[in-house]
N, C-alpha and C positions, 0 to 999 in steps of 0.2 A: 554556547558563545562564540565555540569557533566556528558554527554555521553558520553566525550573523556575521562575523569579520571576514569569512568568504564571499558571504552574498553581497556586503557593502562594497568590497573591493571590486567584484565584477559587474556590480550596477554603478561604481562610479568609473570604471574602464570603459563601459559602454553608454555613457553620460545618463543613465538610468536613475538616478537618485529624484530628481524632480520629480517624475512619476510615483516613487514611492513615497514622497512626502505629501505629493497630492490625494494619494490615496487613503495616508491616515487620518486625512482631512475631511473625507467624503463620509456620511454617514451611510449609504447604499452599498458602500464596497468594506467599510471598517466593521460593521455587523456581522456580514456573512463570513468575513475572513476571520474575526473572533470566535465564532462558532467552530470555523475548520481548525483552526488553532488549539481549539479544545479539543476537536474529535482526534486529531494525531497525536495531542499529549496523553490523552486516554491510552491510545493504543501504543503509545512508544512505554507508559508508565506500565501496563499490564505486560506487555512483553517482556519487558525488564524485570520484572516481578517475577512473574511465570519462569524463566529461563533461570534464572538465579534460585528458585525455590524446587528444581527438579521437574516443571512441567512443561518440558521441550514438545513432548507428543501432542498435548493440549495447543502448543501454539501452533507446531503446524497444520493440524486438524483448522485452526482458527483461518490460516491463509488459505485452506482448499474450502472453507465454507464461505470465504468472501467474496468470489467471482460470483457464486449463486445470488448472494444479496445483491450484488453489483446487477445483475439481468433483473432481478425482482423490482429494483428502484428503477431502471429503465423503464419496465414497461408499467409500473404502475403510477409513476410521477410523470416522468417524462412521455409516457404513452407512444414508447417505442412500439413496433409492429415486429414480431419474428416470424421469420419463415420456417417452413416445415423443417428443411434439415437442422436450423438451427435451433427448433424446439426439440427435435430428436437428442442432439449434441447434448442441449442442458440435461434433459431428462436422464440421459444415460449417466451425465456427471454427478447429478444429484442421488442415483441410486448407487453409486462408489463412495461419495461423500458419506451417506446416512450408514452405510457398512462401516467406515471410519468411525463415525460419531457414536455408534451403538455399544463401540467397544472402550468408549471413553467417558460415560455419563458422568461420573463422579467431579470431572475438571471440565464438564461442557461450558461453564458460564464462562470462563477464560475465553474457549475458541467461540465462544456468540460475542463477548466484548468486543475482541480482536477483529472478528468478520464485520460486525455492524459498525463498528468506532470509523474503520478505514472506507467501507463503502459509502458511508454518509460525509464523509472526508471528501472523497472523489465526487460526489453529488454537489456539494457544497462549491467544489472548485470548477465544477463544469457551468453552473449556475451564475457563477460571479465574473462579471466582465471584467476582468482584470489579467494583465501579461503575467503567464507562470513566475517568473523571476520576480517581477513586483509582490506578487501575491504573497509568493513564499518570502519575501523580506519582510512583509507587514506583520505574516505569521510568527516569524522568530523573534523580531521585535516585541512582539505582544507577551511571548514566552519568557523572553529574557529576566524580566523583573522576576516572578518565580522561579524561574532555575536560580537566578543568583541567592536570593531568599534563602532555597533550599540547600545550597552549597554552604553558606554561611552557618545554617544549623547543623550542618555534617560535620563541617569543620569544626564546630564547638563539640562535638562529639567523635572525634577522631575517626571519622569515616570516610577522609578524601584522600583518594588515591594518586592524584596529580601531582608531581613532584616528588613522588616516592621512589622512582626508579627511570631511567631513562627510556627504558622499554615501553610500560606502560604509558608515560606522559607522552611518547610519540605514536602511540595507538590511541589515545584520545585527541590527540588534534589531528592527526589523521581520519578521525572518525568523522568530524565535520563536514569534509569532503565527501565520504562516503556516505552521508545523510542528505546532503546537498541536491548533488547531480541526479540520485533517482526521484527524489522528489520534483525537481524542476521539469524531470522528463515524462513525467508520471501527469503533472498538470498540464504539459503540452499535449498530452494523449488524451486527457479527458475532455480537454476544451474540442477536438477533434474528432472523437471516434464516439459511436453509439455506445451506451453504458453496456449493452450485450457483447458487442466486441470487446471491449475493456476488460470485460468480466471475465471471459472464455480466455484472453491471452493472460490474464494474469494466475492461469494453473503454470505456468512456464515454470513462474520462479519455484514455489513447492515442489514441483516435479524436478527441478533442477537440483534442488536440496534433497530430494530423495535418491537422485544419481549419484552425487555426492558422496551420502552416508553410505549406500550399499557398495560403491566401486571403489572409494579412495579409504573410507575409513571401517570396512568389513562390518557393517551393522547388517543384522538378519532380519528377513520380514517374516511375519505371520501370513498363512494362507488366506484369511480374510484382507490382510493390507495388501497383497499380490492382485486378488481380486479387484479390490478398490482402485488401485493405479492401473490395472488393466483397462477396467471401464472407463476410467479419466482420458488414459492414452487415446482410446477409441472416440471418445468426444472431441478432443482437440483435432483428431483428424478429419471426424465429419463436419467439424467448423471450418478448419481450414479447408477442406474440398469444396465446400460450399461457397468459400470466400473465394475462391479460384475461380470456380465458373461463373459466378454473377461478374468477377471482373473481364472474364477474357468477353461474355454476354456484352456488357456494356461498353467494350473497346469494338466489339465488333459492330454495333449500334453506331458509332461515332465515325466510323469509316465511309 
C-alpha cells in the first residue's frame, strides 16, 4: 500500500495519472500487466516465506539462477543472438551456479520459483508497451485488493506488526520506496537492454550481498562457494570486457 501511495504521488506530480487510467482500460495492456503482477507477487511471497523460515541460502541461490533463466528466455523467446564471449561468460556462470545448486537440493524448489518468477516478470515487462512507472502503478493497483484482504485476515489473527512500535512502523513505510524505486529502474532497463545483458548484470546484486555477508557480517564460505563465486566473477569480467570492446568498435565505426 505504501508503494501505491508513492507511485500515485509521483505520477500525479508528473501528470501521469491519465496514462495510468488509460492503461487500466486497455485490454492489451491490462492482461500482460496482470500476469506480471502475479509473477512479482509469487516472487515476493516466496522470498518472504523462505527468509522467515530460515532458507536464506535458497533465496540467494534463486537470484544466482535468475540471470541464467533471463538469458535462456532472451534466446528462446526473443530470438536474441549471443556473441562467443557472451556464450563463454554464461557457460562459466552456469558452472558456478550448478556447484551452488548441488549443495542445496532439498530447497531447490524455492530457488527455482524465485528465479523463474522474476525472469518471466522481466520478460512480460519487456514485451508490454507501457511506461515503467505506469506499468508498475497498474501492477500495484491490481495487487492492492488481495493485499488489503490479507492484512485484514492477519489483523484478525493478531499477526499485524504495523503500529506496534515506531521503529517497525517506520521501516514498513520506508519499504514502499525501497520496493518501488528498484522495480521502476528494472522496468526501464528491461525495455532498453537485451535479456542476455540484463541477465548477466543481475549477478551484481547477489554478489554485493555476498560481499556484505563476508566483509560486514563476518560470514564464512565453504570451498564450493568460493569456487562458485570465483567463476561468477570471471563470467562478469568476460561479459563486461566484451561489452567494452563492442562499444569501442561501434564508436570507431561512427567516426
